[in-house]
Structure formats: C-alpha cells, structure tokens
N, CA and C atoms of all chains as a GROMACS GRO file, in nm:
protein
  558
    1MET      N    1   5.732  10.233   3.687
    1MET     CA    2   5.845  10.260   3.595
    1MET      C    3   5.909  10.128   3.555
    2ALA      N    4   5.927  10.111   3.428
    2ALA     CA    5   5.981   9.984   3.378
    2ALA      C    6   6.122  10.005   3.325
    3ARG      N    7   6.195   9.899   3.327
    3ARG     CA    8   6.331   9.906   3.275
    3ARG      C    9   6.339   9.830   3.143
    4VAL      N   10   6.395   9.896   3.044
    4VAL     CA   11   6.418   9.832   2.915
    4VAL      C   12   6.569   9.825   2.894
    5VAL      N   13   6.616   9.708   2.854
    5VAL     CA   14   6.758   9.687   2.834
    5VAL      C   15   6.787   9.678   2.685
    6VAL      N   16   6.888   9.750   2.641
    6VAL     CA   17   6.935   9.739   2.503
    6VAL      C   18   7.078   9.684   2.506
    7ASP      N   19   7.095   9.565   2.452
    7ASP     CA   20   7.228   9.505   2.442
    7ASP      C   21   7.282   9.530   2.303
    8VAL      N   22   7.400   9.588   2.295
    8VAL     CA   23   7.463   9.618   2.167
    8VAL      C   24   7.592   9.538   2.156
    9MET      N   25   7.600   9.452   2.056
    9MET     CA   26   7.720   9.370   2.036
    9MET      C   27   7.771   9.388   1.894
   10LEU      N   28   7.902   9.379   1.876
   10LEU     CA   29   7.957   9.378   1.740
   10LEU      C   30   7.899   9.260   1.664
   11LYS      N   31   7.873   9.276   1.535
   11LYS     CA   32   7.824   9.166   1.453
   11LYS      C   33   7.927   9.053   1.456
   12PRO      N   34   7.881   8.928   1.440
   12PRO     CA   35   7.974   8.813   1.449
   12PRO      C   36   8.091   8.821   1.350
   13GLU      N   37   8.066   8.882   1.234
   13GLU     CA   38   8.172   8.885   1.132
   13GLU      C   39   8.271   9.000   1.153
   14ILE      N   40   8.245   9.086   1.253
   14ILE     CA   41   8.335   9.198   1.280
   14ILE      C   42   8.437   9.158   1.387
   15LEU      N   43   8.564   9.188   1.362
   15LEU     CA   44   8.670   9.157   1.457
   15LEU      C   45   8.647   9.233   1.588
   16ASP      N   46   8.667   9.164   1.700
   16ASP     CA   47   8.645   9.226   1.831
   16ASP      C   48   8.774   9.219   1.912
   17PRO      N   49   8.864   9.317   1.892
   17PRO     CA   50   8.995   9.311   1.959
   17PRO      C   51   8.985   9.316   2.111
   18GLN      N   52   8.884   9.388   2.162
   18GLN     CA   53   8.864   9.396   2.307
   18GLN      C   54   8.834   9.258   2.365
   19GLY      N   55   8.739   9.189   2.299
   19GLY     CA   56   8.704   9.054   2.343
   19GLY      C   57   8.821   8.959   2.331
   20GLN      N   58   8.896   8.972   2.221
   20GLN     CA   59   9.012   8.885   2.200
   20GLN      C   60   9.116   8.905   2.308
   21ALA      N   61   9.137   9.031   2.346
   21ALA     CA   62   9.235   9.060   2.451
   21ALA      C   63   9.195   8.990   2.581
   22VAL      N   64   9.066   8.995   2.613
   22VAL     CA   65   9.017   8.927   2.734
   22VAL      C   66   9.039   8.776   2.719
   23GLN      N   67   9.000   8.722   2.603
   23GLN     CA   68   9.008   8.576   2.583
   23GLN      C   69   9.152   8.526   2.595
   24ARG      N   70   9.247   8.602   2.540
   24ARG     CA   71   9.388   8.560   2.543
   24ARG      C   72   9.447   8.572   2.681
   25ALA      N   73   9.393   8.663   2.760
   25ALA     CA   74   9.446   8.682   2.895
   25ALA      C   75   9.402   8.571   2.990
   26LEU      N   76   9.288   8.506   2.958
   26LEU     CA   77   9.229   8.411   3.054
   26LEU      C   78   9.321   8.294   3.089
   27PRO      N   79   9.382   8.222   2.991
   27PRO     CA   80   9.468   8.110   3.028
   27PRO      C   81   9.584   8.154   3.119
   28ARG      N   82   9.643   8.269   3.088
   28ARG     CA   83   9.750   8.323   3.171
   28ARG      C   84   9.704   8.342   3.315
   29LEU      N   85   9.577   8.378   3.332
   29LEU     CA   86   9.523   8.405   3.465
   29LEU      C   87   9.466   8.279   3.529
   30GLY      N   88   9.480   8.165   3.459
   30GLY     CA   89   9.439   8.038   3.520
   30GLY      C   90   9.298   7.994   3.485
   31PHE      N   91   9.234   8.058   3.386
   31PHE     CA   92   9.101   8.017   3.347
   31PHE      C   93   9.106   7.948   3.211
   32GLN      N   94   9.086   7.818   3.208
   32GLN     CA   95   9.086   7.741   3.084
   32GLN      C   96   8.942   7.721   3.037
   33GLY      N   97   8.929   7.678   2.911
   33GLY     CA   98   8.799   7.629   2.862
   33GLY      C   99   8.705   7.738   2.814
   34ILE      N  100   8.755   7.860   2.794
   34ILE     CA  101   8.673   7.965   2.732
   34ILE      C  102   8.727   7.985   2.592
   35SER      N  103   8.648   7.948   2.489
   35SER     CA  104   8.702   7.948   2.353
   35SER      C  105   8.686   8.081   2.283
   36ASP      N  106   8.593   8.164   2.330
   36ASP     CA  107   8.575   8.293   2.264
   36ASP      C  108   8.511   8.391   2.362
   37VAL      N  109   8.549   8.517   2.348
   37VAL     CA  110   8.488   8.624   2.427
   37VAL      C  111   8.454   8.738   2.333
   38ARG      N  112   8.332   8.788   2.344
   38ARG     CA  113   8.293   8.909   2.270
   38ARG      C  114   8.250   9.012   2.375
   39GLN      N  115   8.292   9.135   2.356
   39GLN     CA  116   8.254   9.239   2.452
   39GLN      C  117   8.165   9.340   2.384
   40GLY      N  118   8.057   9.376   2.450
   40GLY     CA  119   7.965   9.475   2.396
   40GLY      C  120   7.917   9.569   2.503
   41LYS      N  121   7.811   9.642   2.471
   41LYS     CA  122   7.758   9.742   2.561
   41LYS      C  123   7.618   9.704   2.605
   42ARG      N  124   7.585   9.743   2.727
   42ARG     CA  125   7.451   9.719   2.780
   42ARG      C  126   7.397   9.853   2.828
   43PHE      N  127   7.281   9.892   2.776
   43PHE     CA  128   7.216  10.016   2.820
   43PHE      C  129   7.091   9.979   2.899
   44GLU      N  130   7.076  10.036   3.018
   44GLU     CA  131   6.954  10.017   3.096
   44GLU      C  132   6.877  10.149   3.093
   45LEU      N  133   6.760  10.146   3.030
   45LEU     CA  134   6.677  10.267   3.019
   45LEU      C  135   6.560  10.258   3.114
   46GLU      N  136   6.541  10.359   3.198
   46GLU     CA  137   6.422  10.366   3.284
   46GLU      C  138   6.316  10.444   3.209
   47VAL      N  139   6.206  10.375   3.179
   47VAL     CA  140   6.102  10.435   3.096
   47VAL      C  141   5.988  10.483   3.185
   48ASP      N  142   5.950  10.610   3.168
   48ASP     CA  143   5.831  10.662   3.236
   48ASP      C  144   5.708  10.602   3.169
   49GLY      N  145   5.611  10.563   3.249
   49GLY     CA  146   5.485  10.516   3.192
   49GLY      C  147   5.497  10.371   3.145
   50PRO      N  148   5.390  10.323   3.081
   50PRO     CA  149   5.384  10.182   3.043
   50PRO      C  150   5.474  10.152   2.923
   51VAL      N  151   5.528  10.031   2.924
   51VAL     CA  152   5.609   9.988   2.810
   51VAL      C  153   5.519   9.908   2.717
   52ASP      N  154   5.448   9.980   2.633
   52ASP     CA  155   5.358   9.914   2.537
   52ASP      C  156   5.428   9.903   2.401
   53ALA      N  157   5.355   9.858   2.304
   53ALA     CA  158   5.414   9.836   2.172
   53ALA      C  159   5.469   9.966   2.114
   54ALA      N  160   5.397  10.078   2.138
   54ALA     CA  161   5.442  10.206   2.084
   54ALA      C  162   5.574  10.249   2.149
   55ALA      N  163   5.582  10.232   2.282
   55ALA     CA  164   5.705  10.269   2.353
   55ALA      C  165   5.821  10.183   2.306
   56LEU      N  166   5.795  10.054   2.290
   56LEU     CA  167   5.902   9.964   2.244
   56LEU      C  168   5.947  10.000   2.103
   57ALA      N  169   5.852  10.039   2.019
   57ALA     CA  170   5.888  10.078   1.882
   57ALA      C  171   5.978  10.200   1.886
   58ARG      N  172   5.945  10.296   1.975
   58ARG     CA  173   6.028  10.417   1.987
   58ARG      C  174   6.168  10.381   2.037
   59ILE      N  175   6.175  10.291   2.134
   59ILE     CA  176   6.306  10.253   2.190
   59ILE      C  177   6.386  10.177   2.085
   60HIS      N  178   6.317  10.098   2.005
   60HIS     CA  179   6.386  10.026   1.897
   60HIS      C  180   6.448  10.126   1.799
   61GLU      N  181   6.371  10.231   1.768
   61GLU     CA  182   6.420  10.335   1.676
   61GLU      C  183   6.539  10.408   1.737
   62LEU      N  184   6.525  10.439   1.867
   62LEU     CA  185   6.632  10.507   1.943
   62LEU      C  186   6.761  10.423   1.940
   63ALA      N  187   6.745  10.293   1.966
   63ALA     CA  188   6.862  10.205   1.968
   63ALA      C  189   6.927  10.200   1.830
   64GLU      N  190   6.843  10.196   1.728
   64GLU     CA  191   6.892  10.181   1.592
   64GLU      C  192   6.966  10.306   1.545
   65THR      N  193   6.911  10.424   1.584
   65THR     CA  194   6.968  10.549   1.532
   65THR      C  195   7.079  10.603   1.620
   66PHE      N  196   7.081  10.561   1.748
   66PHE     CA  197   7.162  10.638   1.842
   66PHE      C  198   7.253  10.550   1.929
   67LEU      N  199   7.202  10.437   1.975
   67LEU     CA  200   7.283  10.354   2.066
   67LEU      C  201   7.373  10.258   1.991
   68ALA      N  202   7.328  10.208   1.878
   68ALA     CA  203   7.407  10.110   1.802
   68ALA      C  204   7.448  10.168   1.668
   69ASN      N  205   7.563  10.129   1.623
   69ASN     CA  206   7.605  10.157   1.485
   69ASN      C  207   7.572  10.032   1.405
   70THR      N  208   7.458  10.036   1.335
   70THR     CA  209   7.406   9.912   1.275
   70THR      C  210   7.488   9.864   1.156
   71VAL      N  211   7.588   9.942   1.115
   71VAL     CA  212   7.678   9.892   1.011
   71VAL      C  213   7.765   9.778   1.068
   72ILE      N  214   7.807   9.795   1.193
   72ILE     CA  215   7.897   9.695   1.252
   72ILE      C  216   7.839   9.629   1.377
   73GLU      N  217   7.723   9.677   1.426
   73GLU     CA  218   7.671   9.624   1.552
   73GLU      C  219   7.528   9.572   1.538
   74ASP      N  220   7.498   9.466   1.613
   74ASP     CA  221   7.361   9.418   1.631
   74ASP      C  222   7.311   9.465   1.766
   75PHE      N  223   7.179   9.480   1.779
   75PHE     CA  224   7.126   9.513   1.911
   75PHE      C  225   7.000   9.434   1.940
   76VAL      N  226   6.973   9.415   2.070
   76VAL     CA  227   6.854   9.345   2.114
   76VAL      C  228   6.788   9.432   2.220
   77VAL      N  229   6.656   9.452   2.207
   77VAL     CA  230   6.579   9.528   2.306
   77VAL      C  231   6.500   9.431   2.391
   78LYS      N  232   6.515   9.441   2.524
   78LYS     CA  233   6.445   9.351   2.615
   78LYS      C  234   6.379   9.431   2.726
   79VAL      N  235   6.257   9.388   2.763
   79VAL     CA  236   6.191   9.452   2.877
   79VAL      C  237   6.226   9.371   3.002
   80GLU      N  238   6.265   9.441   3.107
   80GLU     CA  239   6.296   9.372   3.233
   80GLU      C  240   6.200   9.417   3.340
   81GLU      N  241   6.155   9.322   3.420
   81GLU     CA  242   6.074   9.357   3.536
   81GLU      C  243   6.166   9.420   3.640
   82GLY      N  244   6.127   9.537   3.688
   82GLY     CA  245   6.211   9.608   3.787
   82GLY      C  246   6.247   9.520   3.905
   83GLN      N  247   6.150   9.445   3.951
   83GLN     CA  248   6.170   9.362   4.071
   83GLN      C  249   6.277   9.256   4.048
   84GLU      N  250   6.264   9.186   3.937
   84GLU     CA  251   6.359   9.080   3.901
   84GLU      C  252   6.502   9.132   3.892
   85THR      N  253   6.513   9.249   3.826
   85THR     CA  254   6.644   9.308   3.804
   85THR      C  255   6.710   9.336   3.937
   86ARG      N  256   6.633   9.394   4.026
   86ARG     CA  257   6.691   9.429   4.155
   86ARG      C  258   6.737   9.303   4.229
   87LYS      N  259   6.656   9.196   4.217
   87LYS     CA  260   6.694   9.070   4.282
   87LYS      C  261   6.825   9.019   4.225
   88ALA      N  262   6.837   9.022   4.093
   88ALA     CA  263   6.958   8.973   4.027
   88ALA      C  264   7.080   9.054   4.071
   89GLU      N  265   7.059   9.184   4.086
   89GLU     CA  266   7.170   9.269   4.128
   89GLU      C  267   7.208   9.240   4.272
   90GLU      N  268   7.109   9.216   4.354
   90GLU     CA  269   7.136   9.181   4.494
   90GLU      C  270   7.220   9.054   4.502
   91ALA      N  271   7.182   8.956   4.416
   91ALA     CA  272   7.250   8.827   4.417
   91ALA      C  273   7.397   8.841   4.380
   92ALA      N  274   7.428   8.941   4.299
   92ALA     CA  275   7.565   8.958   4.250
   92ALA      C  276   7.653   9.030   4.351
   93LYS      N  277   7.594   9.083   4.454
   93LYS     CA  278   7.673   9.162   4.551
   93LYS      C  279   7.752   9.072   4.646
   94MET      N  280   7.852   7.355   2.277
   94MET     CA  281   7.916   7.477   2.331
   94MET      C  282   7.808   7.570   2.382
   95ALA      N  283   7.826   7.618   2.502
   95ALA     CA  284   7.726   7.704   2.563
   95ALA      C  285   7.778   7.847   2.574
   96ARG      N  286   7.685   7.937   2.578
   96ARG     CA  287   7.722   8.077   2.594
   96ARG      C  288   7.683   8.125   2.733
   97VAL      N  289   7.779   8.185   2.800
   97VAL     CA  290   7.752   8.246   2.930
   97VAL      C  291   7.772   8.396   2.916
   98VAL      N  292   7.676   8.471   2.967
   98VAL     CA  293   7.681   8.616   2.956
   98VAL      C  294   7.712   8.676   3.092
   99VAL      N  295   7.807   8.767   3.095
   99VAL     CA  296   7.836   8.842   3.218
   99VAL      C  297   7.803   8.988   3.191
  100ASP      N  298   7.704   9.040   3.264
  100ASP     CA  299   7.668   9.181   3.254
  100ASP      C  300   7.734   9.257   3.368
  101VAL      N  301   7.809   9.359   3.334
  101VAL     CA  302   7.878   9.439   3.436
  101VAL      C  303   7.822   9.580   3.431
  102MET      N  304   7.764   9.625   3.541
  102MET     CA  305   7.707   9.760   3.548
  102MET      C  306   7.766   9.834   3.667
  103LEU      N  307   7.781   9.965   3.655
  103LEU     CA  308   7.819  10.045   3.770
  103LEU      C  309   7.715  10.028   3.880
  104LYS      N  310   7.761  10.025   4.007
  104LYS     CA  311   7.666  10.016   4.117
  104LYS      C  312   7.573  10.138   4.114
  105PRO      N  313   7.448  10.121   4.164
  105PRO     CA  314   7.351  10.231   4.155
  105PRO      C  315   7.400  10.361   4.219
  106GLU      N  316   7.484  10.349   4.324
  106GLU     CA  317   7.527  10.470   4.396
  106GLU      C  318   7.647  10.539   4.329
  107ILE      N  319   7.700  10.478   4.222
  107ILE     CA  320   7.814  10.536   4.152
  107ILE      C  321   7.764  10.620   4.034
  108LEU      N  322   7.818  10.742   4.023
  108LEU     CA  323   7.781  10.831   3.913
  108LEU      C  324   7.820  10.767   3.779
  109ASP      N  325   7.730  10.777   3.681
  109ASP     CA  326   7.754  10.717   3.549
  109ASP      C  327   7.749  10.827   3.443
  110PRO      N  328   7.859  10.897   3.420
  110PRO     CA  329   7.858  11.010   3.326
  110PRO      C  330   7.824  10.969   3.183
  111GLN      N  331   7.866  10.848   3.144
  111GLN     CA  332   7.837  10.797   3.010
  111GLN      C  333   7.686  10.784   2.990
  112GLY      N  334   7.620  10.721   3.089
  112GLY     CA  335   7.475  10.704   3.083
  112GLY      C  336   7.404  10.838   3.086
  113GLN      N  337   7.455  10.930   3.170
  113GLN     CA  338   7.394  11.063   3.180
  113GLN      C  339   7.402  11.137   3.048
  114ALA      N  340   7.517  11.123   2.981
  114ALA     CA  341   7.533  11.191   2.852
  114ALA      C  342   7.429  11.141   2.753
  115VAL      N  343   7.407  11.009   2.752
  115VAL     CA  344   7.306  10.952   2.663
  115VAL      C  345   7.168  11.006   2.700
  116GLN      N  346   7.137  11.004   2.831
  116GLN     CA  347   7.004  11.043   2.877
  116GLN      C  348   6.974  11.189   2.842
  117ARG      N  349   7.076  11.275   2.859
  117ARG     CA  350   7.055  11.418   2.830
  117ARG      C  351   7.042  11.445   2.681
  118ALA      N  352   7.102  11.359   2.600
  118ALA     CA  353   7.095  11.380   2.456
  118ALA      C  354   6.960  11.338   2.399
  119LEU      N  355   6.888  11.250   2.468
  119LEU     CA  356   6.766  11.192   2.411
  119LEU      C  357   6.658  11.296   2.379
  120PRO      N  358   6.623  11.390   2.472
  120PRO     CA  359   6.519  11.488   2.438
  120PRO      C  360   6.558  11.573   2.316
  121ARG      N  361   6.685  11.610   2.308
  121ARG     CA  362   6.733  11.686   2.192
  121ARG      C  363   6.709  11.611   2.062
  122LEU      N  364   6.720  11.477   2.071
  122LEU     CA  365   6.705  11.393   1.952
  122LEU      C  366   6.561  11.350   1.929
  123GLY      N  367   6.472  11.400   2.015
  123GLY     CA  368   6.331  11.374   1.993
  123GLY      C  369   6.274  11.255   2.067
  124PHE      N  370   6.349  11.201   2.164
  124PHE     CA  371   6.297  11.088   2.241
  124PHE      C  372   6.266  11.134   2.383
  125GLN      N  373   6.137  11.140   2.416
  125GLN     CA  374   6.094  11.182   2.549
  125GLN      C  375   6.063  11.058   2.633
  126GLY      N  376   6.052  11.079   2.763
  126GLY     CA  377   5.998  10.975   2.850
  126GLY      C  378   6.099  10.872   2.898
  127ILE      N  379   6.228  10.899   2.880
  127ILE     CA  380   6.331  10.811   2.938
  127ILE      C  381   6.392  10.888   3.054
  128SER      N  382   6.369  10.840   3.177
  128SER     CA  383   6.410  10.920   3.292
  128SER      C  384   6.552  10.891   3.337
  129ASP      N  385   6.607  10.777   3.300
  129ASP     CA  386   6.745  10.747   3.341
  129ASP      C  387   6.805  10.646   3.244
  130VAL      N  388   6.935  10.661   3.222
  130VAL     CA  389   7.009  10.565   3.140
  130VAL      C  390   7.136  10.528   3.215
  131ARG      N  391   7.164  10.401   3.224
  131ARG     CA  392   7.292  10.354   3.278
  131ARG      C  393   7.358  10.272   3.169
  132GLN      N  394   7.489  10.293   3.152
  132GLN     CA  395   7.560  10.216   3.050
  132GLN      C  396   7.661  10.124   3.116
  133GLY      N  397   7.662  10.000   3.071
  133GLY     CA  398   7.756   9.903   3.126
  133GLY      C  399   7.814   9.817   3.016
  134LYS      N  400   7.878   9.708   3.059
  134LYS     CA  401   7.944   9.619   2.964
  134LYS      C  402   7.877   9.483   2.963
  135ARG      N  403   7.880   9.420   2.849
  135ARG     CA  404   7.825   9.285   2.835
  135ARG      C  405   7.934   9.198   2.775
  136PHE      N  406   7.968   9.090   2.843
  136PHE     CA  407   8.066   8.994   2.793
  136PHE      C  408   7.994   8.866   2.756
  137GLU      N  409   8.018   8.817   2.634
  137GLU     CA  410   7.963   8.687   2.594
  137GLU      C  411   8.079   8.588   2.589
  138LEU      N  412   8.076   8.488   2.676
  138LEU     CA  413   8.181   8.388   2.683
  138LEU      C  414   8.132   8.258   2.620
  139GLU      N  415   8.209   8.203   2.525
  139GLU     CA  416   8.176   8.071   2.471
  139GLU      C  417   8.253   7.969   2.554
  140VAL      N  418   8.178   7.882   2.621
  140VAL     CA  419   8.240   7.787   2.712
  140VAL      C  420   8.248   7.650   2.646
  141ASP      N  421   8.370   7.591   2.645
  141ASP     CA  422   8.385   7.453   2.598
  141ASP      C  423   8.325   7.362   2.704
  142GLY      N  424   8.255   7.258   2.658
  142GLY     CA  425   8.204   7.159   2.752
  142GLY      C  426   8.081   7.208   2.824
  143PRO      N  427   8.032   7.128   2.918
  143PRO     CA  428   7.905   7.157   2.984
  143PRO      C  429   7.919   7.274   3.083
  144VAL      N  430   7.811   7.351   3.094
  144VAL     CA  431   7.808   7.460   3.192
  144VAL      C  432   7.740   7.406   3.317
  145ASP      N  433   7.820   7.339   3.400
  145ASP     CA  434   7.766   7.284   3.526
  145ASP      C  435   7.798   7.380   3.640
  146ALA      N  436   7.767   7.339   3.760
  146ALA     CA  437   7.787   7.428   3.875
  146ALA      C  438   7.934   7.467   3.890
  147ALA      N  439   8.025   7.372   3.863
  147ALA     CA  440   8.168   7.401   3.878
  147ALA      C  441   8.212   7.506   3.776
  148ALA      N  442   8.166   7.490   3.650
  148ALA     CA  443   8.202   7.585   3.546
  148ALA      C  444   8.147   7.724   3.580
  149LEU      N  445   8.022   7.727   3.629
  149LEU     CA  446   7.963   7.856   3.665
  149LEU      C  447   8.037   7.923   3.780
  150ALA      N  448   8.083   7.839   3.876
  150ALA     CA  449   8.158   7.894   3.989
  150ALA      C  450   8.287   7.956   3.940
  151ARG      N  451   8.353   7.890   3.843
  151ARG     CA  452   8.478   7.943   3.788
  151ARG      C  453   8.453   8.074   3.713
  152ILE      N  454   8.343   8.077   3.637
  152ILE     CA  455   8.312   8.199   3.561
  152ILE      C  456   8.276   8.314   3.656
  153HIS      N  457   8.209   8.278   3.766
  153HIS     CA  458   8.177   8.379   3.867
  153HIS      C  459   8.305   8.438   3.924
  154GLU      N  460   8.403   8.351   3.952
  154GLU     CA  461   8.532   8.396   4.007
  154GLU      C  462   8.605   8.484   3.904
  155LEU      N  463   8.601   8.438   3.778
  155LEU     CA  464   8.663   8.512   3.667
  155LEU      C  465   8.602   8.652   3.656
  156ALA      N  466   8.469   8.659   3.662
  156ALA     CA  467   8.401   8.787   3.650
  156ALA      C  468   8.438   8.879   3.766
  157GLU      N  469   8.446   8.817   3.884
  157GLU     CA  470   8.472   8.895   4.006
  157GLU      C  471   8.614   8.951   4.007
  158THR      N  472   8.710   8.869   3.957
  158THR     CA  473   8.850   8.909   3.969
  158THR      C  474   8.898   8.987   3.847
  159PHE      N  475   8.827   8.972   3.735
  159PHE     CA  476   8.890   9.015   3.611
  159PHE      C  477   8.798   9.102   3.524
  160LEU      N  478   8.671   9.067   3.515
  160LEU     CA  479   8.582   9.142   3.426
  160LEU      C  480   8.520   9.263   3.495
  161ALA      N  481   8.494   9.251   3.625
  161ALA     CA  482   8.430   9.361   3.696
  161ALA      C  483   8.524   9.417   3.803
  162ASN      N  484   8.512   9.545   3.826
  162ASN     CA  485   8.578   9.607   3.941
  162ASN      C  486   8.471   9.614   4.050
  163THR      N  487   8.477   9.520   4.142
  163THR     CA  488   8.364   9.506   4.237
  163THR      C  489   8.359   9.618   4.340
  164VAL      N  490   8.458   9.706   4.339
  164VAL     CA  491   8.449   9.824   4.426
  164VAL      C  492   8.338   9.918   4.374
  165ILE      N  493   8.329   9.930   4.243
  165ILE     CA  494   8.233  10.024   4.185
  165ILE      C  495   8.130   9.957   4.095
  166GLU      N  496   8.147   9.826   4.065
  166GLU     CA  497   8.059   9.760   3.969
  166GLU      C  498   7.992   9.635   4.027
  167ASP      N  499   7.870   9.611   3.984
  167ASP     CA  500   7.799   9.486   4.010
  167ASP      C  501   7.805   9.402   3.883
  168PHE      N  502   7.796   9.270   3.900
  168PHE     CA  503   7.788   9.188   3.779
  168PHE      C  504   7.687   9.076   3.798
  169VAL      N  505   7.634   9.028   3.687
  169VAL     CA  506   7.536   8.919   3.687
  169VAL      C  507   7.585   8.816   3.585
  170VAL      N  508   7.589   8.689   3.624
  170VAL     CA  509   7.628   8.580   3.534
  170VAL      C  510   7.502   8.507   3.491
  171LYS      N  511   7.483   8.491   3.358
  171LYS     CA  512   7.364   8.424   3.307
  171LYS      C  513   7.405   8.322   3.202
  172VAL      N  514   7.338   8.206   3.202
  172VAL     CA  515   7.361   8.107   3.096
  172VAL      C  516   7.260   8.132   2.986
  173GLU      N  517   7.306   8.136   2.862
  173GLU     CA  518   7.215   8.155   2.749
  173GLU      C  519   7.218   8.033   2.660
  174GLU      N  520   7.102   7.990   2.614
  174GLU     CA  521   7.095   7.884   2.515
  174GLU      C  522   7.142   7.940   2.383
  175GLY      N  523   7.235   7.870   2.317
  175GLY     CA  524   7.289   7.917   2.188
  175GLY      C  525   7.179   7.947   2.088
  176GLN      N  526   7.080   7.860   2.084
  176GLN     CA  527   6.973   7.871   1.986
  176GLN      C  528   6.894   8.000   2.005
  177GLU      N  529   6.854   8.022   2.130
  177GLU     CA  530   6.778   8.142   2.166
  177GLU      C  531   6.851   8.269   2.128
  178THR      N  532   6.982   8.270   2.160
  178THR     CA  533   7.062   8.390   2.137
  178THR      C  534   7.064   8.422   1.990
  179ARG      N  535   7.083   8.318   1.908
  179ARG     CA  536   7.092   8.342   1.765
  179ARG      C  537   6.959   8.399   1.713
  180LYS      N  538   6.850   8.344   1.766
  180LYS     CA  539   6.719   8.392   1.725
  180LYS      C  540   6.702   8.539   1.759
  181ALA      N  541   6.742   8.576   1.881
  181ALA     CA  542   6.729   8.715   1.925
  181ALA      C  543   6.813   8.806   1.837
  182GLU      N  544   6.931   8.758   1.799
  182GLU     CA  545   7.017   8.840   1.714
  182GLU      C  546   6.956   8.855   1.574
  183GLU      N  547   6.897   8.747   1.526
  183GLU     CA  548   6.832   8.753   1.396
  183GLU      C  549   6.721   8.857   1.397
  184ALA      N  550   6.645   8.858   1.507
  184ALA     CA  551   6.532   8.948   1.519
  184ALA      C  552   6.577   9.094   1.515
  185ALA      N  553   6.699   9.120   1.560
  185ALA     CA  554   6.747   9.259   1.569
  185ALA      C  555   6.801   9.310   1.436
  186LYS      N  556   6.819   9.220   1.341
  186LYS     CA  557   6.880   9.262   1.213
  186LYS      C  558   6.780   9.335   1.125
   0.00000   0.00000   0.00000
C-alpha cells in the first residue's frame, strides 16, 4: 500500500488571512525573521495496489475536481514511500 | 530567502472525521481504491537569512509551541529549495 500526498495551497496572488494571522503573531511570541506564512491543506491518501501512471492520473483528477478549488488554489501530487513517511513521523515525536 | 515547510497531521491514533468524510465521499464520486484519507495542515514559512541549524531549531520550537497541538498532532519540518517549489507549483497549474 502506497501513500500519495496532495498538498493544496492558495495561489500566490490570493490573500491568505490565516497565514497572515500566524505571521503577525510570531514576533509577539518571540520568533523573528519569518517574512511570510502561507497556510494550506495536506491530504494523505492510502492507495490500494500499485501507484502507476494510471493511478496517479486518477488522483490528479480527484485532487483537481474535489480536493482543491482550482480557481483560487494550486495543488501538488506526490508519491511517498510508506517507510520514509513513518520514519519522518517518528522523528517528529 | 528560503522556504521551510511544516506539515501538521493528526496522530495516527486520533480520529480524523475530516479525512473520513473525504474518504467516504470518494466512491460516490467515482474514485475507487483509496482505503484511507487523513487531512492535515501545511504551513509554508519564508525565512529571512540562511536556514542553518539554529534557524531550524527555532522553527522546530515554533512548530511545537504554536503551529501544532502536540497532544493530538505530529509535525514534520522540511527545508524546501525555492526553485524546486516554484517548479512543482508550475507543474500543478
């Protein structure tokens, strides 16, 4: 079973009030040197079977029609190795 | 200027109703073969100056105290090359 990640972010030209709120709060909280923050969504899809070109094409279509609003959002589809992902998550604990 | 990405996901043992709603909707919409969906947040931070070990340590602290609720969420801090990111975004358009 493979994991496919879809990252959905507001397009650069779209105002991101959520990200701005985070960015403005940082100096108050003692974190300097962050000039911009954008906040988006991350979807982790567990795909049954192999992630071949056909599966990726379907996931791309899914992301385009259902996960992202392509009028205001960009999305990126990435395949992640299950093993790597778990290691990264372990490291963050 | 470098971009640092913080991915915040609910811990695996925490129920994710948002992800479940997406997963249950997929067969209705004609997408089979996705056995699980988890939805999380992605923060893109633009960092002034070099992203060295000290800067990463600060961003790790920032993510831990402010971006993620570590009782229920895991987070991963990743450095992204500006160039690569732009290319990936271009590809998604």
